C-alpha positions as CSV (number, residue, x, y, z in Angstrom):
1,X,-19.9,29.0,-0.4
2,X,-17.8,27.2,2.2
3,X,-17.8,23.4,2.3
4,X,-19.3,23.2,5.8
5,X,-22.2,25.5,4.8
6,X,-22.9,23.3,1.7
7,X,-22.8,20.2,4.0
8,X,-25.4,21.7,6.4
9,X,-27.7,23.0,3.7
10,X,-27.6,19.9,1.5
11,X,-28.1,17.5,4.6
12,X,-31.0,19.6,5.9
13,X,-32.6,19.5,2.5
14,X,-32.2,15.7,2.2
15,X,-33.6,15.2,5.8
16,X,-36.6,17.4,5.1
17,X,-37.4,16.1,1.6
18,X,-36.6,12.4,2.1
19,X,-35.8,11.1,5.5
20,X,-38.7,12.8,7.3
21,X,-41.1,10.5,5.5
22,X,-38.9,7.7,4.3
23,X,-37.2,6.8,7.6
24,X,-40.4,5.5,9.3
25,X,-41.3,3.3,6.3
26,X,-37.8,1.9,5.9
27,X,-37.5,1.3,9.6
28,X,-40.9,-0.5,9.8
29,X,-39.9,-2.8,6.9
30,X,-36.6,-3.6,8.5
31,X,-38.2,-4.4,11.9
32,X,-40.9,-6.5,10.2
33,X,-38.5,-8.5,8.0
34,X,-35.6,-8.9,10.5
35,X,-37.0,-8.4,14.0
36,X,-34.0,-6.2,14.6
37,X,-33.3,-2.5,15.3
38,X,-33.7,-0.5,12.0
39,X,-30.5,1.5,12.5
40,X,-27.0,0.2,12.6
41,X,-24.0,2.0,14.1
42,X,-20.3,1.2,13.5
43,X,-17.1,2.8,14.7
44,X,-15.2,4.5,11.9
45,X,-12.2,6.7,11.8
46,X,-12.9,10.4,11.2
47,X,-11.0,13.6,10.7
48,X,-7.6,13.7,12.4
49,X,-8.1,10.0,13.4
50,X,-10.9,10.7,15.7
51,X,-13.3,7.7,15.9
52,X,-17.1,8.3,15.5
53,X,-20.2,6.2,15.2
54,X,-21.5,6.1,11.6
55,X,-25.2,5.6,11.1
56,X,-26.9,3.4,8.5
57,X,-30.1,1.6,7.9
58,X,-29.6,-2.0,8.8
59,X,-29.2,-4.1,5.6
60,X,-27.9,-7.3,7.3
61,X,-29.2,-9.8,9.9
62,X,-27.3,-10.4,13.1
63,X,-24.3,-8.9,14.6
64,X,-20.9,-9.0,12.9
65,X,-17.9,-10.3,14.9
66,X,-16.4,-7.6,17.1
67,X,-12.8,-8.6,17.0
68,X,-12.7,-10.0,13.5
69,X,-13.3,-7.2,11.0
70,X,-14.8,-8.7,7.8
71,X,-15.1,-7.2,4.3
72,X,-18.5,-6.9,2.7
73,X,-17.9,-10.0,0.5
74,X,-17.4,-12.1,3.6
75,X,-20.8,-10.9,4.9
76,X,-23.0,-11.4,1.9
77,X,-24.9,-14.3,3.4
78,X,-26.2,-11.9,6.1
79,X,-27.6,-9.3,3.7
80,X,-31.4,-9.4,3.6
81,X,-33.6,-9.1,0.5
82,X,-34.7,-5.6,1.6
83,X,-31.1,-4.8,2.5
84,X,-30.1,-5.6,-1.1
85,X,-32.6,-3.0,-2.3
86,X,-31.4,-0.5,0.3
87,X,-27.8,-0.9,-0.9
88,X,-28.6,-0.9,-4.6
89,X,-30.1,2.6,-4.3
90,X,-27.7,3.6,-1.4
91,X,-30.7,4.2,0.8
92,X,-28.8,2.5,3.7
93,X,-26.4,5.5,3.7
94,X,-29.1,8.2,4.2
95,X,-28.8,8.3,8.0
96,X,-25.3,9.5,7.5
97,X,-26.7,12.9,6.8
98,X,-27.1,13.1,10.6
99,X,-23.4,12.4,10.9
100,X,-22.9,15.4,8.5
101,X,-25.0,17.7,10.6
102,X,-23.1,16.7,13.7
103,X,-19.9,17.7,12.0
104,X,-18.4,14.2,11.9
105,X,-18.7,13.8,8.2
106,X,-19.0,15.8,5.0
107,X,-21.2,15.2,2.0
108,X,-18.0,14.6,-0.1
109,X,-14.7,13.3,1.3
110,X,-12.7,10.1,1.6
111,X,-14.5,6.9,2.6
112,X,-14.6,6.5,6.4
113,X,-12.9,3.2,7.2
114,X,-12.7,1.1,10.2
115,X,-9.4,1.5,12.1
116,X,-8.2,-2.0,11.1
117,X,-8.6,-1.4,7.3
118,X,-7.4,2.2,7.5
119,X,-4.1,1.0,9.0
120,X,-3.8,-1.7,6.4
121,X,-4.3,0.8,3.6
122,X,-1.8,3.2,5.1
123,X,0.8,0.4,5.5
124,X,0.6,-0.1,1.7
125,X,0.0,3.6,0.7
126,X,1.6,5.8,3.3
127,X,0.3,9.0,1.6
128,X,-3.3,7.8,2.4
129,X,-2.7,9.1,5.9
130,X,-3.0,12.7,4.5
131,X,-6.7,12.1,3.9
132,X,-7.1,12.0,7.7
133,X,-7.0,15.8,7.5
134,X,-10.4,15.8,5.9
135,X,-13.8,14.9,7.2
136,X,-14.8,11.6,5.7
137,X,-17.7,11.7,3.2
138,X,-21.0,10.0,2.5
139,X,-19.7,9.9,-1.1
140,X,-16.3,10.1,-2.6
141,X,-14.5,10.1,-5.9
142,X,-13.4,6.5,-5.0
143,X,-17.1,5.5,-4.4
144,X,-18.4,6.8,-7.7
145,X,-15.4,5.7,-9.8
146,X,-14.7,2.4,-8.1
147,X,-17.5,1.6,-5.8
148,X,-17.5,-0.7,-2.8
149,X,-14.3,-2.7,-2.1
150,X,-14.4,-6.4,-1.3
151,X,-10.7,-6.9,-0.7
152,X,-7.6,-5.1,0.5
153,X,-6.5,-4.9,-3.2
154,X,-9.7,-3.2,-4.2
155,X,-9.5,-0.9,-1.2
156,X,-6.1,0.2,-2.4
157,X,-7.4,0.8,-5.9
158,X,-10.3,2.9,-4.5
159,X,-7.8,4.8,-2.2
160,X,-6.0,6.1,-5.2
161,X,-9.1,7.9,-6.4
162,X,-9.4,9.5,-3.0
163,X,-5.8,10.7,-3.3
164,X,-6.8,12.3,-6.6
165,X,-9.6,14.0,-4.8
166,X,-7.1,15.3,-2.2
167,X,-5.0,16.8,-5.0
168,X,-8.0,18.5,-6.5
169,X,-9.9,19.9,-3.5
170,X,-12.5,22.5,-4.5
171,X,-16.1,23.3,-4.2
172,X,-16.5,22.6,-7.9
173,X,-15.0,19.1,-7.5
174,X,-17.5,18.4,-4.6
175,X,-20.4,19.6,-6.8
176,X,-19.4,17.3,-9.6
177,X,-19.0,14.3,-7.3
178,X,-22.5,15.0,-5.8
179,X,-23.9,15.1,-9.3
180,X,-22.3,11.8,-10.3
181,X,-23.4,10.3,-7.0
182,X,-27.0,11.3,-7.8
183,X,-26.7,9.4,-11.1
184,X,-25.4,6.3,-9.3
185,X,-28.3,6.5,-6.9
186,X,-31.0,7.0,-9.5
187,X,-29.6,4.2,-11.7
188,X,-29.4,1.8,-8.7
189,X,-25.7,1.1,-9.3
190,X,-24.9,0.3,-5.6
191,X,-24.3,-3.2,-4.4
């Protein structure tokens, strides 16, 4: 089965089984607890360096600075109580299945970074640029083996896992990463 077909089938299944009933509840709780729009969009770098808007459920209050990209550790004071729950179970990432259906992302692939951080990683690990040939993923080997990165040093460590993924591209590798991601989600190991 080609990767794109797996992406479409898996995303459609998630949307039909989960998002169709979950999204209204999550959105309502976000609106009631923050008074803000339930969905959040951010510009990320996609395949071949093409920028796209990534979708997420809002987990923070307020608007981040536009010209001063911050890492998640610098933003922790903005995370809401419900946002912590969404992140723990990676529910905040579910709207990205729409990005997959649009062809901007894949289920499995390297983490889509903001241009500022992508350029920083490439300046330290030039081979990381090779990952731009792939669609970025909702999940990645770096995400399940390392998790979220709170500093450039951590981003570089996570990037090495994504390079291992690049060297081992296969449908079987993707299936294993999806399986391990499901374990992370069920156990609530997000942050």
